[in-house]
C-alpha positions in Angstrom: -88.9 18.0 78.0 -90.2 14.4 78.0 -93.8 13.5 77.3 -95.7 12.0 80.2 -95.8 8.6 78.5 -92.0 8.6 78.4 -91.8 9.4 82.1 -94.4 6.8 82.9 -92.2 4.1 81.3 -89.1 5.0 83.3 -88.1 2.5 86.0 -87.4 5.4 88.3 -91.0 6.5 88.0 -92.3 3.0 88.4 -90.4 2.6 91.7 -92.1 5.6 93.3 -94.7 5.3 96.0 -98.3 6.3 95.0 -97.8 9.6 96.9 -94.6 10.3 95.0 -96.2 9.5 91.7 -99.0 11.9 92.5 -96.5 14.6 93.3 -94.6 13.9 90.0 -97.8 14.1 88.0 -98.7 17.5 89.5 -95.2 18.9 89.0 -95.2 17.8 85.4 -98.6 19.4 84.8 -97.6 22.6 86.6 -94.4 22.9 84.6 -95.5 21.6 81.2 -99.2 22.1 80.8 -100.5 24.9 83.1 -98.3 27.6 81.6 -99.8 27.0 78.2 -103.5 27.4 79.2 -105.6 30.3 80.4 -105.5 30.6 84.2 -109.2 30.1 84.4 -108.9 26.9 82.5 -106.1 25.3 84.5 -108.4 23.2 86.8 -110.3 21.8 83.8 -107.1 20.9 82.0 -105.8 19.3 85.2 -108.9 17.1 85.4 -108.5 16.1 81.8 -104.8 15.5 82.1 -105.3 13.4 85.3 -108.0 11.3 83.8 -105.8 10.5 80.8 -102.7 9.7 82.7 -104.6 7.4 85.1 -105.9 5.5 82.0 -102.3 5.2 80.8 -101.0 4.0 84.2 -104.0 1.8 85.0 -105.6 0.6 81.8 -109.2 -0.4 82.4 -109.4 1.8 85.6 -112.3 3.7 84.1 -114.2 0.6 83.3 -113.8 -0.7 86.8 -115.2 2.6 88.2 -118.3 2.4 85.9 -119.2 -1.1 87.1 
């Protein structure tokens, strides 16, 4: 299975609406990440995953939020 950074670079992903991108992120996480962690840790891993992918998609987004 592709890594998220590979999916992020695909023109098909870039063409998605924000809602579709959100759905794609969640599906990737549910399929690729969640099964590999303890059930009680899924939410924490989702938050970490989401923070990292937002930084990949929108570099500097975290800096803007801190200002």
